C-alpha positions as a printed NumPy array, in Angstrom:
array([[-18.48 ,  16.768,  19.871],
       [-21.591,  14.68 ,  19.115],
       [-20.793,  11.031,  18.954],
       [-22.295,   9.263,  15.895],
       [-24.613,   6.276,  16.416],
       [-22.897,   3.013,  16.849],
       [-25.195,   1.534,  14.316],
       [-22.678,   3.079,  11.812],
       [-20.06 ,   0.622,  12.807],
       [-19.925,  -2.997,  11.504],
       [-17.494,  -5.766,  11.776],
       [-15.283,  -4.118,  14.419],
       [-13.625,  -6.911,  16.259],
       [-10.655,  -6.445,  18.554],
       [ -8.087,  -9.222,  19.193],
       [ -8.937, -10.881,  22.644],
       [ -5.323, -10.065,  23.958],
       [ -5.455,  -6.468,  23.113],
       [ -7.545,  -3.98 ,  25.094],
       [ -9.959,  -1.689,  23.348],
       [ -8.498,   1.633,  22.45 ],
       [-11.452,   3.816,  21.413],
       [-10.803,   6.685,  18.973],
       [-13.305,   9.081,  17.382],
       [-13.13 ,  10.124,  13.772],
       [-13.217,  13.735,  12.575],
       [-17.022,  13.324,  12.004],
       [-17.576,  11.688,  15.435],
       [-17.646,   8.052,  14.736],
       [-16.146,   5.873,  17.4  ],
       [-13.751,   3.097,  16.415],
       [-11.247,   0.741,  18.092],
       [ -7.777,   1.156,  17.174],
       [ -6.876,  -2.48 ,  17.992],
       [ -9.547,  -3.836,  15.836],
       [ -8.556,  -6.006,  12.975],
       [-11.08 ,  -4.105,  10.748],
       [-12.054,  -0.515,  10.851],
       [-15.447,  -0.399,   8.949],
       [-17.947,   2.35 ,   9.106],
       [-20.072,   4.796,   7.135],
       [-18.839,   8.334,   7.236],
       [-21.627,  10.452,   5.443],
       [-21.506,   9.276,   1.964],
       [-18.228,   7.562,   2.247],
       [-17.403,   4.042,   3.376],
       [-14.303,   3.167,   5.464],
       [-13.175,  -0.399,   5.343],
       [ -9.723,  -0.9  ,   6.397],
       [ -8.726,  -4.567,   6.901],
       [ -5.654,  -4.783,   8.765],
       [ -5.484,  -8.572,   8.358],
       [ -4.16 ,  -7.775,   4.795],
       [ -1.118,  -6.283,   6.28 ],
       [  0.237,  -9.518,   7.727],
       [  3.627,  -8.888,   6.162],
       [  4.129,  -6.028,   8.735],
       [  5.885,  -7.065,  12.135],
       [  3.385,  -6.423,  15.019],
       [  5.204,  -3.437,  16.163],
       [  5.165,  -1.912,  12.748],
       [  1.536,  -2.74 ,  12.353],
       [  0.5  ,  -0.98 ,  15.514],
       [  2.571,   1.97 ,  14.528],
       [  0.774,   2.04 ,  11.238],
       [ -2.539,   1.791,  13.047],
       [ -1.725,   4.731,  15.385],
       [ -0.745,   6.853,  12.343],
       [ -3.713,   6.042,  10.367],
       [ -5.889,   6.69 ,  13.477],
       [ -4.443,  10.198,  13.417],
       [ -5.78 ,  10.55 ,   9.811],
       [ -9.145,   9.192,  10.872],
       [ -9.239,  11.73 ,  13.66 ],
       [ -8.161,  14.709,  11.529],
       [ -8.737,  14.213,   7.865],
       [-11.429,  12.965,   5.482],
       [-12.316,   9.328,   5.162],
       [-11.43 ,   9.354,   1.536],
       [ -7.897,  10.392,   2.326],
       [ -7.663,   7.63 ,   5.023],
       [ -8.87 ,   5.001,   2.525],
       [ -6.335,   6.208,   0.071],
       [ -3.486,   6.014,   2.428],
       [ -4.409,   2.664,   3.665],
       [ -4.344,   1.533,   0.033],
       [ -0.884,   3.04 ,  -0.595],
       [  0.501,   1.339,   2.463],
       [ -0.904,  -1.971,   1.585],
       [  0.491,  -1.704,  -1.936],
       [  3.833,  -0.753,  -0.573],
       [  3.766,  -3.627,   1.932],
       [  2.807,  -6.227,  -0.652],
       [  5.673,  -5.085,  -2.875],
       [  8.29 ,  -4.912,   0.047],
       [  7.418,  -8.409,   1.429],
       [  8.059, -10.542,  -1.733],
       [ 10.706, -12.615,   0.188],
       [  8.008, -13.512,   2.69 ],
       [  9.93 , -11.93 ,   5.626],
       [  8.154,  -9.645,   8.029],
       [  8.698,  -5.776,   7.409],
       [ 10.168,  -4.453,  10.589],
       [ 11.241,  -1.136,   9.325],
       [ 10.472,   1.233,   6.448],
       [ 13.79 ,   2.734,   5.06 ],
       [ 15.043,   4.573,   2.054],
       [ 16.347,   1.408,   0.147],
       [ 12.941,  -0.125,   0.31 ],
       [ 11.208,   2.984,  -0.829],
       [ 13.662,   3.425,  -3.732],
       [ 13.022,  -0.202,  -4.755],
       [  9.276,   0.446,  -4.535],
       [  9.515,   3.578,  -6.564],
       [ 11.292,   1.976,  -9.316],
       [  8.748,  -0.663,  -9.603],
       [  5.923,   2.091, -10.314],
       [  5.052,   2.958, -13.812],
       [  4.601,   6.59 , -14.783],
       [  0.985,   6.77 , -14.079],
       [  1.548,   5.49 , -10.44 ],
       [  4.467,   7.589,  -9.448],
       [  1.972,   9.725,  -7.406],
       [  1.705,   6.82 ,  -4.971],
       [  5.159,   7.912,  -3.646],
       [  3.623,  11.44 ,  -2.598],
       [  0.845,   9.863,  -0.636],
       [  3.273,   7.358,   0.954],
       [  5.719,  10.164,   1.823],
       [  2.922,  12.069,   3.532],
       [  1.897,   9.224,   5.784],
       [  5.602,   8.423,   6.586],
       [  6.239,  12.079,   7.472],
       [  3.279,  12.074,   9.867],
       [  4.363,   8.714,  11.243],
       [  7.714,  10.235,  12.21 ],
       [  6.076,  13.483,  13.422],
       [  3.901,  11.42 ,  15.699],
       [  6.978,   9.745,  17.1  ],
       [  6.046,   6.261,  16.166],
       [  8.85 ,   3.733,  15.629],
       [  9.521,   1.922,  12.331],
       [ 10.328,   4.595,   9.91 ],
       [ 13.861,   5.715,   9.461],
       [ 14.501,   9.534,   8.914],
       [ 16.063,   8.824,   5.387],
       [ 12.781,   7.171,   4.372],
       [ 10.86 ,  10.372,   4.186],
       [ 13.571,  13.078,   3.957],
       [ 14.318,  12.179,   0.46 ],
       [ 10.729,  12.796,  -0.587],
       [ 10.441,  16.309,   0.761]])
């Protein structure tokens, strides 16, 4: 696999306390899983995932989300990756209205989220169910089995 030029990467900064954990996208672009932002050009698509917008997730849940999204970066299109990040962001903003950190994603939180979606946005649940199923299949913590089973 040919590694894409590092010139494609921009604004990829890791937190000083976290070691670099390099990953490679489906198209061969290297990124750091622990970076606060994954930002790169992938062909004609632009990926820009700003994890600082997910401050409502507990640190453990955020790391599990990053590891799951990394699988998508490594195995699926950048467009799909961007879409899943946006769906996770939307769900997280809705679910953290009380200002408490989200420590687990479970069926009650998804039912509440689904009821908030208008008819044109019901498809968000399919995208979210997809990432939650992959999350569980990869063995990452933070998603209860009832969270994705109900959407199969």
